[in-house]
DRENDO-1510 file (C-alpha; in Angstrom, 1 decimal, always signed):
<recs>
REC; n; res; u; v; w
REC; 1; UNK; +105.6; +106.8; +103.0 .
REC; 2; UNK; +107.3; +103.4; +103.5 .
REC; 3; UNK; +105.5; +102.0; +106.9 .
REC; 4; UNK; +103.8; +105.0; +107.4 .
REC; 5; UNK; +105.6; +106.0; +110.0 .
REC; 6; UNK; +104.1; +109.5; +111.6 .
REC; 7; UNK; +103.8; +108.6; +115.5 .
REC; 8; UNK; +105.4; +111.5; +116.6 .
REC; 9; UNK; +103.3; +114.5; +114.9 .
REC; 10; UNK; +100.2; +115.3; +116.5 .
REC; 11; UNK; +97.6; +117.7; +116.5 .
REC; 12; UNK; +97.5; +119.5; +119.7 .
REC; 13; UNK; +95.1; +121.9; +121.9 .
REC; 14; UNK; +91.9; +121.0; +120.4 .
REC; 15; UNK; +88.6; +121.1; +122.6 .
REC; 16; UNK; +85.6; +118.6; +122.0 .
REC; 17; UNK; +82.1; +120.1; +121.9 .
REC; 18; UNK; +81.0; +123.6; +120.8 .
REC; 19; UNK; +83.3; +126.7; +120.4 .
REC; 20; UNK; +82.5; +130.4; +120.1 .
REC; 21; UNK; +80.4; +131.8; +117.7 .
REC; 22; UNK; +81.7; +134.1; +114.9 .
REC; 23; UNK; +80.3; +137.3; +114.4 .
REC; 24; UNK; +76.3; +137.0; +112.6 .
REC; 25; UNK; +76.8; +133.2; +113.1 .
REC; 26; UNK; +73.2; +131.8; +114.1 .
REC; 27; UNK; +74.6; +128.3; +115.8 .
REC; 28; UNK; +77.9; +127.7; +117.5 .
REC; 29; UNK; +80.8; +125.7; +116.0 .
REC; 30; UNK; +80.8; +122.4; +117.4 .
REC; 31; UNK; +84.0; +120.2; +117.0 .
REC; 32; UNK; +83.7; +116.6; +115.4 .
REC; 33; UNK; +85.6; +113.5; +116.0 .
REC; 34; UNK; +85.5; +110.0; +114.1 .
REC; 35; UNK; +87.8; +107.7; +114.3 .
REC; 36; UNK; +87.9; +104.7; +111.6 .
REC; 37; UNK; +90.4; +101.5; +110.7 .
REC; 38; UNK; +91.2; +102.3; +107.3 .
REC; 39; UNK; +94.3; +100.6; +105.5 .
REC; 40; UNK; +95.2; +98.7; +108.1 .
REC; 41; UNK; +95.6; +102.1; +110.2 .
REC; 42; UNK; +93.7; +104.4; +112.2 .
REC; 43; UNK; +92.2; +107.7; +110.3 .
REC; 44; UNK; +91.1; +110.1; +112.5 .
REC; 45; UNK; +88.8; +112.8; +111.2 .
REC; 46; UNK; +88.7; +116.0; +113.2 .
REC; 47; UNK; +86.8; +118.9; +111.6 .
REC; 48; UNK; +84.3; +122.0; +112.9 .
REC; 49; UNK; +80.9; +122.5; +111.7 .
REC; 50; UNK; +77.4; +124.1; +112.6 .
REC; 51; UNK; +75.8; +120.5; +112.3 .
REC; 52; UNK; +77.2; +117.7; +114.3 .
REC; 53; UNK; +75.2; +114.9; +112.4 .
REC; 54; UNK; +75.8; +116.5; +109.2 .
REC; 55; UNK; +79.7; +116.8; +109.9 .
REC; 56; UNK; +79.6; +112.9; +111.1 .
REC; 57; UNK; +77.9; +111.5; +108.1 .
REC; 58; UNK; +80.2; +113.6; +106.0 .
REC; 59; UNK; +83.4; +112.2; +107.7 .
REC; 60; UNK; +81.7; +108.4; +107.3 .
REC; 61; UNK; +81.1; +109.1; +103.5 .
REC; 62; UNK; +85.2; +110.3; +103.4 .
REC; 63; UNK; +86.1; +106.6; +104.9 .
REC; 64; UNK; +84.0; +104.9; +102.8 .
REC; 65; UNK; +86.0; +106.6; +99.8 .
REC; 66; UNK; +89.1; +105.6; +101.5 .
REC; 67; UNK; +88.1; +102.0; +101.7 .
REC; 68; UNK; +87.3; +102.1; +97.8 .
REC; 69; UNK; +90.8; +103.3; +97.6 .
REC; 70; UNK; +92.1; +100.4; +99.9 .
REC; 71; UNK; +90.4; +97.9; +97.0 .
REC; 72; UNK; +92.4; +99.6; +94.4 .
REC; 73; UNK; +95.5; +100.8; +95.7 .
REC; 74; UNK; +96.5; +97.6; +98.4 .
REC; 75; UNK; +99.6; +95.2; +98.2 .
REC; 76; UNK; +98.0; +93.1; +100.9 .
REC; 77; UNK; +94.7; +92.2; +99.3 .
REC; 78; UNK; +95.0; +89.8; +96.7 .
REC; 79; UNK; +92.0; +90.9; +94.7 .
REC; 80; UNK; +92.6; +94.5; +94.8 .
REC; 81; UNK; +93.4; +96.8; +91.0 .
REC; 82; UNK; +96.7; +97.0; +91.8 .
REC; 83; UNK; +97.5; +93.6; +92.3 .
REC; 84; UNK; +95.3; +91.9; +89.5 .
REC; 85; UNK; +97.8; +94.4; +87.5 .
REC; 86; UNK; +100.5; +93.1; +88.5 .
REC; 87; UNK; +99.2; +89.6; +87.7 .
REC; 88; UNK; +97.6; +90.2; +84.4 .
REC; 89; UNK; +99.8; +92.6; +82.8 .
REC; 90; UNK; +101.6; +91.7; +79.2 .
REC; 91; UNK; +105.0; +93.4; +78.8 .
REC; 92; UNK; +104.7; +96.2; +76.6 .
REC; 93; UNK; +100.8; +96.5; +75.9 .
REC; 94; UNK; +98.7; +99.4; +77.8 .
REC; 95; UNK; +96.3; +98.1; +80.4 .
REC; 96; UNK; +93.5; +99.9; +81.4 .
REC; 97; UNK; +93.1; +101.4; +85.4 .
REC; 98; UNK; +91.0; +103.6; +87.3 .
REC; 99; UNK; +91.5; +107.1; +87.3 .
REC; 100; UNK; +92.8; +106.7; +91.2 .
REC; 101; UNK; +95.5; +104.1; +90.3 .
REC; 102; UNK; +96.5; +106.1; +86.9 .
REC; 103; UNK; +96.5; +109.2; +89.0 .
REC; 104; UNK; +98.7; +107.3; +91.8 .
REC; 105; UNK; +101.2; +105.7; +89.7 .
REC; 106; UNK; +101.9; +109.1; +87.7 .
REC; 107; UNK; +102.6; +110.9; +90.8 .
REC; 108; UNK; +105.0; +107.8; +92.1 .
REC; 109; UNK; +106.5; +108.0; +88.7 .
REC; 110; UNK; +107.3; +111.4; +88.7 .
REC; 111; UNK; +108.9; +111.6; +92.4 .
REC; 112; UNK; +111.2; +108.6; +90.8 .
REC; 113; UNK; +112.7; +110.7; +88.4 .
REC; 114; UNK; +112.8; +113.8; +90.7 .
REC; 115; UNK; +115.0; +111.5; +93.4 .
REC; 116; UNK; +117.1; +109.4; +91.3 .
REC; 117; UNK; +114.7; +106.3; +92.1 .
REC; 118; UNK; +115.4; +107.0; +96.0 .
REC; 119; UNK; +111.3; +106.6; +95.6 .
REC; 120; UNK; +110.5; +103.5; +93.2 .
REC; 121; UNK; +106.7; +101.9; +92.7 .
REC; 122; UNK; +108.5; +98.8; +91.9 .
REC; 123; UNK; +110.1; +98.1; +94.6 .
REC; 124; UNK; +107.6; +95.5; +95.6 .
REC; 125; UNK; +109.8; +92.2; +95.4 .
REC; 126; UNK; +112.1; +94.2; +97.5 .
REC; 127; UNK; +109.9; +95.1; +100.1 .
REC; 128; UNK; +108.0; +91.3; +100.0 .
REC; 129; UNK; +111.7; +89.8; +101.1 .
REC; 130; UNK; +112.2; +92.0; +103.5 .
REC; 131; UNK; +108.8; +91.5; +105.3 .
REC; 132; UNK; +110.5; +87.7; +105.3 .
REC; 133; UNK; +113.5; +89.2; +106.8 .
REC; 134; UNK; +111.9; +91.2; +109.8 .
REC; 135; UNK; +110.5; +87.7; +110.8 .
REC; 136; UNK; +113.4; +85.1; +110.0 .
REC; 137; UNK; +116.1; +87.8; +111.3 .
REC; 138; UNK; +118.2; +86.2; +108.9 .
REC; 139; UNK; +119.6; +88.9; +105.8 .
REC; 140; UNK; +119.0; +87.5; +102.3 .
REC; 141; UNK; +122.2; +86.9; +100.1 .
REC; 142; UNK; +123.5; +89.1; +97.6 .
REC; 143; UNK; +122.8; +87.0; +95.5 .
REC; 144; UNK; +119.1; +86.9; +95.8 .
REC; 145; UNK; +119.2; +91.0; +96.5 .
REC; 146; UNK; +120.9; +91.2; +92.8 .
REC; 147; UNK; +118.5; +89.3; +91.3 .
REC; 148; UNK; +115.4; +90.6; +93.0 .
REC; 149; UNK; +116.8; +94.1; +92.0 .
REC; 150; UNK; +116.4; +93.5; +88.4 .
REC; 151; UNK; +112.8; +93.4; +88.8 .
REC; 152; UNK; +113.0; +97.0; +90.4 .
REC; 153; UNK; +112.7; +100.0; +87.6 .
REC; 154; UNK; +110.7; +102.4; +88.1 .
REC; 155; UNK; +111.3; +103.7; +84.2 .
REC; 156; UNK; +109.5; +100.3; +83.1 .
REC; 157; UNK; +105.9; +101.9; +84.5 .
REC; 158; UNK; +104.5; +104.2; +81.8 .
REC; 159; UNK; +101.3; +106.3; +82.4 .
REC; 160; UNK; +98.9; +107.9; +79.9 .
REC; 161; UNK; +96.5; +109.6; +82.2 .
REC; 162; UNK; +94.6; +111.0; +79.1 .
REC; 163; UNK; +93.9; +107.4; +77.9 .
REC; 164; UNK; +93.7; +105.5; +81.6 .
REC; 165; UNK; +96.2; +102.9; +80.9 .
REC; 166; UNK; +99.6; +102.1; +82.5 .
REC; 167; UNK; +102.1; +100.1; +80.0 .
REC; 168; UNK; +104.7; +97.8; +81.7 .
REC; 169; UNK; +107.9; +97.3; +80.0 .
REC; 170; UNK; +109.6; +94.6; +81.7 .
REC; 171; UNK; +108.6; +91.1; +83.1 .
REC; 172; UNK; +108.0; +90.7; +87.0 .
REC; 173; UNK; +107.5; +94.2; +88.0 .
REC; 174; UNK; +105.5; +93.8; +91.4 .
REC; 175; UNK; +104.1; +97.2; +92.3 .
REC; 176; UNK; +104.0; +98.4; +95.9 .
REC; 177; UNK; +102.4; +101.9; +97.0 .
REC; 178; UNK; +102.9; +101.8; +100.8 .
REC; 179; UNK; +105.2; +105.3; +100.7 .
REC; 180; UNK; +102.3; +107.1; +98.7 .
REC; 181; UNK; +98.8; +105.4; +99.1 .
REC; 182; UNK; +97.8; +106.9; +102.6 .
REC; 183; UNK; +98.9; +110.4; +101.6 .
REC; 184; UNK; +96.3; +110.1; +98.6 .
REC; 185; UNK; +93.6; +108.5; +100.7 .
REC; 186; UNK; +94.2; +111.9; +102.7 .
REC; 187; UNK; +93.5; +113.5; +99.4 .
REC; 188; UNK; +90.6; +112.0; +98.5 .
REC; 189; UNK; +89.1; +112.0; +102.0 .
REC; 190; UNK; +90.0; +116.2; +102.1 .
REC; 191; UNK; +88.1; +116.5; +99.3 .
REC; 192; UNK; +85.2; +114.5; +100.1 .
REC; 193; UNK; +84.3; +116.6; +103.0 .
REC; 194; UNK; +85.1; +119.9; +101.3 .
REC; 195; UNK; +82.0; +118.9; +98.9 .
REC; 196; UNK; +79.5; +118.1; +101.7 .
REC; 197; UNK; +80.6; +122.0; +103.4 .
REC; 198; UNK; +83.1; +120.3; +106.0 .
REC; 199; UNK; +85.8; +122.6; +105.2 .
REC; 200; UNK; +87.4; +122.7; +108.6 .
REC; 201; UNK; +89.1; +119.7; +108.8 .
REC; 202; UNK; +92.1; +117.7; +110.3 .
REC; 203; UNK; +92.7; +114.2; +108.6 .
REC; 204; UNK; +95.4; +112.1; +110.1 .
REC; 205; UNK; +95.4; +109.3; +107.7 .
REC; 206; UNK; +97.8; +106.5; +110.0 .
REC; 207; UNK; +100.4; +109.3; +110.7 .
REC; 208; UNK; +100.1; +111.3; +107.1 .
REC; 209; UNK; +98.0; +114.4; +108.0 .
REC; 210; UNK; +96.1; +116.7; +105.6 .
REC; 211; UNK; +94.6; +120.2; +106.9 .
REC; 212; UNK; +91.9; +121.9; +105.4 .
REC; 213; UNK; +90.6; +125.4; +106.5 .
REC; 214; UNK; +91.8; +126.8; +110.3 .
REC; 215; UNK; +89.8; +125.9; +113.5 .
REC; 216; UNK; +87.3; +129.1; +114.2 .
REC; 217; UNK; +89.5; +131.7; +115.6 .
REC; 218; UNK; +92.9; +130.4; +114.4 .
REC; 219; UNK; +95.0; +130.4; +112.0 .
REC; 220; UNK; +95.9; +126.8; +111.3 .
REC; 221; UNK; +96.0; +123.7; +113.1 .
REC; 222; UNK; +98.9; +123.5; +115.4 .
REC; 223; UNK; +101.0; +120.3; +114.8 .
REC; 224; UNK; +103.8; +118.9; +116.8 .
REC; 225; UNK; +107.2; +118.1; +114.9 .
REC; 226; UNK; +108.7; +115.2; +116.4 .
REC; 227; UNK; +111.7; +115.2; +118.2 .
REC; 228; UNK; +114.3; +113.4; +116.3 .
REC; 229; UNK; +116.1; +112.3; +119.3 .
REC; 230; UNK; +113.2; +111.2; +121.4 .
REC; 231; UNK; +110.4; +109.4; +119.8 .
REC; 232; UNK; +108.2; +109.3; +122.8 .
REC; 233; UNK; +109.0; +112.9; +123.9 .
REC; 234; UNK; +106.5; +115.5; +123.5 .
REC; 235; UNK; +106.9; +118.2; +121.1 .
REC; 236; UNK; +108.5; +121.7; +122.0 .
REC; 237; UNK; +108.0; +122.4; +118.1 .
REC; 238; UNK; +104.9; +123.4; +116.1 .
REC; 239; UNK; +103.7; +124.0; +112.9 .
REC; 240; UNK; +100.6; +126.1; +111.9 .
REC; 241; UNK; +99.2; +124.7; +108.9 .
REC; 242; UNK; +95.9; +125.0; +106.9 .
REC; 243; UNK; +95.3; +123.5; +103.4 .
REC; 244; UNK; +98.1; +121.5; +103.5 .
REC; 245; UNK; +100.0; +118.2; +104.3 .
REC; 246; UNK; +102.6; +117.4; +106.5 .
REC; 247; UNK; +104.1; +113.4; +106.4 .
REC; 248; UNK; +107.1; +112.1; +108.6 .
REC; 249; UNK; +108.9; +109.3; +107.8 .
REC; 250; UNK; +111.6; +107.7; +110.4 .
REC; 251; UNK; +112.3; +103.9; +112.4 .
REC; 252; UNK; +112.1; +105.2; +115.8 .
REC; 253; UNK; +109.2; +102.2; +116.3 .
REC; 254; UNK; +110.1; +99.9; +113.4 .
REC; 255; UNK; +113.2; +98.4; +113.0 .
REC; 256; UNK; +115.2; +95.3; +113.4 .
REC; 257; UNK; +118.9; +94.4; +114.5 .
REC; 258; UNK; +120.7; +91.5; +112.8 .
REC; 259; UNK; +124.4; +90.9; +113.4 .
REC; 260; UNK; +124.5; +94.0; +115.6 .
REC; 261; UNK; +123.3; +96.6; +112.6 .
REC; 262; UNK; +120.4; +98.1; +113.2 .
REC; 263; UNK; +118.0; +98.1; +109.8 .
REC; 264; UNK; +114.8; +100.4; +109.5 .
REC; 265; UNK; +111.6; +99.0; +107.9 .
REC; 266; UNK; +112.3; +101.9; +105.3 .
REC; 267; UNK; +113.7; +99.6; +102.3 .
REC; 268; UNK; +116.0; +101.6; +100.1 .
REC; 269; UNK; +115.1; +100.6; +96.4 .
REC; 270; UNK; +118.6; +100.4; +95.5 .
REC; 271; UNK; +120.2; +98.0; +97.8 .
REC; 272; UNK; +117.6; +96.0; +98.5 .
REC; 273; UNK; +117.9; +96.3; +102.7 .
REC; 274; UNK; +116.5; +98.4; +105.3 .
REC; 275; UNK; +118.0; +101.6; +105.4 .
REC; 276; UNK; +120.8; +101.9; +108.5 .
REC; 277; UNK; +121.2; +105.4; +108.6 .
REC; 278; UNK; +118.7; +106.7; +112.0 .
REC; 279; UNK; +117.0; +109.4; +110.6 .
REC; 280; UNK; +113.3; +111.5; +111.2 .
REC; 281; UNK; +112.1; +113.2; +108.1 .
REC; 282; UNK; +109.3; +115.8; +108.4 .
REC; 283; UNK; +107.9; +117.0; +104.5 .
REC; 284; UNK; +105.5; +119.9; +104.4 .
REC; 285; UNK; +103.5; +120.4; +100.9 .
REC; 286; UNK; +100.2; +120.8; +99.4 .
REC; 287; UNK; +98.7; +117.4; +98.8 .
REC; 288; UNK; +99.1; +114.5; +101.1 .
REC; 289; UNK; +100.1; +112.5; +97.9 .
REC; 290; UNK; +103.3; +114.5; +97.7 .
REC; 291; UNK; +104.6; +114.5; +100.8 .
REC; 292; UNK; +104.2; +111.1; +101.9 .
REC; 293; UNK; +106.6; +110.3; +98.8 .
REC; 294; UNK; +108.7; +112.8; +99.6 .
REC; 295; UNK; +109.6; +112.2; +103.0 .
REC; 296; UNK; +110.2; +108.1; +101.8 .
REC; 297; UNK; +112.2; +109.5; +99.2 .
REC; 298; UNK; +114.4; +112.2; +101.8 .
REC; 299; UNK; +114.3; +108.9; +103.9 .
REC; 300; UNK; +116.6; +106.8; +101.0 .
REC; 301; UNK; +118.8; +109.8; +99.8 .
REC; 302; UNK; +119.5; +110.8; +103.4 .
REC; 303; UNK; +120.4; +114.6; +104.9 .
REC; 304; UNK; +121.9; +116.6; +102.2 .
REC; 305; UNK; +120.7; +115.1; +99.2 .
REC; 306; UNK; +117.3; +114.9; +100.7 .
REC; 307; UNK; +117.4; +118.6; +101.6 .
REC; 308; UNK; +118.1; +119.4; +98.2 .
REC; 309; UNK; +115.7; +117.5; +96.7 .
REC; 310; UNK; +113.3; +119.6; +98.6 .
REC; 311; UNK; +115.1; +122.7; +97.8 .
REC; 312; UNK; +114.7; +122.2; +93.6 .
REC; 313; UNK; +111.1; +121.1; +94.2 .
REC; 314; UNK; +108.3; +123.9; +94.1 .
REC; 315; UNK; +105.9; +123.9; +96.8 .
REC; 316; UNK; +107.5; +121.6; +99.4 .
REC; 317; UNK; +109.6; +122.4; +102.4 .
REC; 318; UNK; +110.9; +119.9; +105.0 .
REC; 319; UNK; +113.8; +119.1; +108.1 .
REC; 320; UNK; +116.0; +115.8; +108.2 .
REC; 321; UNK; +117.5; +115.1; +111.8 .
REC; 322; UNK; +120.1; +112.4; +112.1 .
REC; 323; UNK; +122.9; +111.6; +114.4 .
REC; 324; UNK; +124.6; +114.8; +112.9 .
REC; 325; UNK; +121.9; +117.0; +113.5 .
REC; 326; UNK; +119.2; +118.5; +112.2 .
REC; 327; UNK; +118.9; +120.3; +108.3 .
REC; 328; UNK; +116.3; +122.5; +107.2 .
REC; 329; UNK; +115.4; +123.3; +103.9 .
REC; 330; UNK; +115.6; +127.0; +102.9 .
REC; 331; UNK; +112.0; +127.9; +103.6 .
REC; 332; UNK; +110.6; +125.5; +106.2 .
REC; 333; UNK; +109.4; +127.9; +108.8 .
REC; 334; UNK; +107.9; +130.0; +106.2 .
REC; 335; UNK; +106.0; +126.8; +104.5 .
REC; 336; UNK; +104.9; +126.3; +107.8 .
REC; 337; UNK; +103.6; +129.4; +108.8 .
REC; 338; UNK; +104.4; +129.2; +112.4 .
REC; 339; UNK; +107.1; +127.3; +114.4 .
REC; 340; UNK; +106.8; +127.9; +118.2 .
REC; 341; UNK; +109.6; +127.3; +120.6 .
REC; 342; UNK; +107.5; +126.0; +123.3 .
REC; 343; UNK; +103.9; +124.2; +123.7 .
REC; 344; UNK; +101.0; +127.0; +124.2 .
REC; 345; UNK; +98.8; +125.3; +127.2 .
REC; 346; UNK; +100.5; +121.7; +127.6 .
REC; 347; UNK; +100.7; +118.9; +125.0 .
REC; 348; UNK; +96.7; +118.1; +124.8 .
REC; 349; UNK; +95.6; +115.6; +123.0 .
REC; 350; UNK; +97.4; +113.3; +120.2 .
REC; 351; UNK; +94.9; +112.7; +117.2 .
</recs>
């Protein structure tokens, strides 16, 4: 998602150390927590395993794979594969890319098509300019924005995953995967843990969460829903998730004010400006990549159109909270599994 805001969602009710055995088990489950810094954000791996050393090694290997992804998907690193593609492509000619970059760009294009361009991986020129706005506190001129918007066109990026190529049709395209990369990183990390025999995990990828199998004796991981009215408030509603992802997009902490107007850090690809309608969007999906991208798209679309997008997209559900109130997609409670009216045993620990 743009800016990766998910500060209000927390995993709660977890206790370090051994937990009760299951019938027939030879060793107690142990809760293992490993925290790293990846993609400029804290990544927290929480899992249950019989062997603590093996689980920690599995988390480190997952982190290593995320670090490799940074070299492919980051727009902050000059030498990343993403930036090399933007610097060297010839309009209209296929460029060979890694499977990871092709996969993410293909999914980004799919979400762009479904959202009518509310999500757009070619928003790079506008995002780069908006970073300067946040420092200088001065808006670009309408003429400058119009020039930059000419370089934003998701339709100009064509992906052939089978061939492992990307064809960019227009000059001046600058890709930015800030609204999808961390969700994909969580997916890759989750697959790495599963391959090493760790299936009971919760990955917090800088705010984008991916849940594996539930903790021992539980039906899922308890995830606190953000309070759209007060980002600092303790959660009072919870999702119970397993083998699913959840992402939240909002401007509770990242925003700026210019001329009495509040602008979000989330840039609307259609205008080139930060969003001015305050909202908190939570999306659940089968993969982190999908949840991440759709949370950004729904933020841009707004409550009515955003929930309509969720309702017509298979396998996803969500909630949008604005000043006008809260709107849920048709199956939000069912997709979540449980939505509890109040905390059980207190707020616990935030991962």
